[in-house]
C-alpha positions as CSV (number, residue, x, y, z in Angstrom):
1,X,87.8,84.9,141.3
2,X,91.6,84.9,140.7
3,X,92.9,82.4,138.2
4,X,95.6,80.1,139.5
5,X,98.8,81.4,138.1
6,X,100.1,77.9,137.5
7,X,97.5,77.4,134.8
8,X,98.0,80.0,132.0
9,X,96.4,80.1,128.6
10,X,98.1,81.4,125.4
11,X,96.1,82.9,122.5
12,X,97.2,83.8,119.1
13,X,96.0,86.2,116.4
14,X,96.9,87.8,113.1
15,X,97.1,91.5,112.2
16,X,95.5,92.2,109.8
17,X,93.3,89.1,110.1
18,X,93.6,88.7,106.3
19,X,97.4,88.7,106.4
20,X,97.9,85.2,107.4
21,X,97.5,82.5,110.1
22,X,99.2,81.6,113.4
23,X,99.7,78.3,115.2
24,X,100.9,77.2,118.5
25,X,103.0,74.1,118.1
26,X,103.3,73.2,121.8
27,X,100.6,71.2,123.5
28,X,99.3,72.5,126.9
29,X,101.3,70.9,129.8
30,X,98.6,71.2,132.4
31,X,94.8,71.4,132.7
32,X,93.8,74.7,131.3
33,X,97.0,75.7,129.5
34,X,100.6,76.1,130.3
35,X,102.7,76.4,133.5
36,X,105.0,79.4,134.2
37,X,108.3,79.1,132.3
38,X,106.9,76.9,129.5
39,X,108.5,77.5,126.2
40,X,105.8,77.3,123.5
41,X,106.7,77.2,119.8
42,X,104.7,79.6,117.6
43,X,104.6,80.0,113.9
44,X,103.0,82.3,111.3
45,X,102.2,81.8,107.7
46,X,101.5,84.7,105.4
47,X,98.6,84.6,102.9
48,X,99.1,85.5,99.3
49,X,99.9,89.2,98.9
50,X,101.4,89.5,102.4
51,X,104.8,89.1,104.1
52,X,105.3,88.3,107.8
53,X,106.8,91.3,109.5
54,X,107.0,90.6,113.3
55,X,105.4,89.2,116.5
56,X,104.0,91.2,119.4
57,X,103.4,89.6,122.7
58,X,102.1,90.0,126.2
59,X,102.9,87.8,129.2
60,X,105.6,85.9,127.3
61,X,109.1,86.5,126.2
62,X,109.7,86.1,122.4
63,X,113.0,84.4,121.4
64,X,113.1,86.2,118.0
65,X,110.2,88.6,117.3
66,X,111.2,89.0,113.7
67,X,111.2,85.3,112.8
68,X,108.0,83.7,111.5
69,X,108.7,80.6,113.6
70,X,110.0,81.3,117.1
71,X,109.3,80.5,120.8
72,X,107.3,82.3,123.5
73,X,108.4,81.7,127.1
74,X,105.4,82.0,129.4
75,X,106.2,84.6,132.1
76,X,103.5,83.8,134.6
77,X,102.1,87.4,134.7
78,X,98.8,86.3,133.3
79,X,97.4,84.7,130.2
80,X,99.8,85.2,127.3
81,X,98.8,86.6,123.9
82,X,100.9,86.6,120.7
83,X,100.0,88.5,117.5
84,X,101.6,87.8,114.1
85,X,101.9,91.1,112.2
86,X,101.8,91.0,108.4
87,X,102.5,93.7,105.8
88,X,100.8,93.8,102.4
89,X,103.2,93.4,99.5
90,X,103.0,96.5,97.4
91,X,101.5,95.9,93.9
92,X,102.0,98.3,91.0
93,X,100.2,98.8,87.7
94,X,102.1,98.9,84.4
95,X,100.4,101.1,81.8
96,X,101.4,101.1,78.2
97,X,101.1,103.5,75.3
98,X,102.4,104.1,71.8
99,X,103.7,107.2,70.1
100,X,102.3,108.1,67.6
101,X,99.0,106.4,68.3
102,X,98.8,104.9,64.8
103,X,102.4,103.6,65.1
104,X,101.7,100.2,66.5
105,X,100.8,98.3,69.6
106,X,102.3,96.9,72.9
107,X,101.8,93.4,74.2
108,X,102.6,92.5,77.8
109,X,103.7,88.9,77.9
110,X,104.1,88.4,81.6
111,X,101.1,87.5,83.8
112,X,100.3,89.7,86.7
113,X,101.6,88.4,90.0
114,X,99.5,90.5,92.4
115,X,95.9,91.8,92.2
116,X,96.5,95.0,90.1
117,X,99.7,94.3,88.4
118,X,103.3,93.4,89.5
119,X,105.4,93.4,92.6
120,X,108.7,95.2,92.9
121,X,111.6,93.3,91.2
122,X,109.3,91.6,88.6
123,X,110.8,91.5,85.1
124,X,107.8,92.2,82.8
125,X,108.3,90.9,79.2
126,X,106.8,93.1,76.5
127,X,106.8,93.4,72.7
128,X,106.2,96.4,70.5
129,X,104.6,95.6,67.1
130,X,104.7,98.3,64.4
131,X,101.7,98.9,62.1
132,X,102.0,98.9,58.3
133,X,104.4,101.8,57.3
134,X,105.9,102.2,60.8
135,X,109.1,100.8,62.3
136,X,109.9,100.5,66.0
137,X,112.2,103.2,67.3
138,X,112.7,102.7,71.1
139,X,111.0,102.5,74.5
140,X,110.8,105.0,77.3
141,X,109.8,104.0,80.9
142,X,108.9,105.4,84.3
143,X,109.3,103.4,87.5
144,X,110.7,100.3,85.7
145,X,114.1,99.6,84.3
146,X,114.3,98.6,80.6
147,X,116.7,95.7,79.8
148,X,117.1,97.1,76.2
149,X,115.4,100.3,75.3
150,X,116.2,99.8,71.6
151,X,114.8,96.2,71.2
152,X,111.2,95.7,70.2
153,X,111.0,92.7,72.6
154,X,112.5,93.5,76.0
155,X,111.8,93.4,79.7
156,X,111.0,96.2,82.2
157,X,111.8,95.4,85.8
158,X,109.5,97.0,88.3
159,X,111.5,99.3,90.6
160,X,108.9,99.6,93.4
161,X,109.0,103.4,93.3
162,X,105.3,103.5,92.2
163,X,103.0,102.6,89.3
164,X,105.0,102.2,86.1
165,X,104.5,103.1,82.5
166,X,106.1,102.3,79.2
167,X,105.8,103.9,75.8
168,X,106.8,102.3,72.6
169,X,107.9,104.9,70.0
170,X,107.5,104.3,66.3
171,X,108.5,106.3,63.2
172,X,107.0,106.2,59.7
173,X,109.4,104.9,57.1
């Protein structure tokens, strides 16, 4: 049985499914769906930890495939399908150490903003505290940019180049 081309359905999905949700903001204009040429509004909302990246579609023409809210014009070549594509936001760890080991401690003052640490561009506040006969000397860092390598309290901004590490250096006085 051939479906009457005047009555077309439109379906929506997310890829990956955990990336977000989609919605069709236009009500069907005929029994069973939409007529050929109907402009349907579609939108996508990213879940935490994801960004919207693009739409893919079949049997409809997208006005702007890279906008999270756009329209899909039904082409009449069959039921239409749209998929919102999402990309996981990279999350990086920040490890900390001290040198020498007896010299002191490092406290991270910023709460993580993703499951295992921090996203690129996050300024992470930290404090180096010397033990007894030690004084703070400076910081060294990998994959984060220090605001002030010579201050015991500073920030390190995640560069997004990979997992980051900081070392607080102390000296005995």
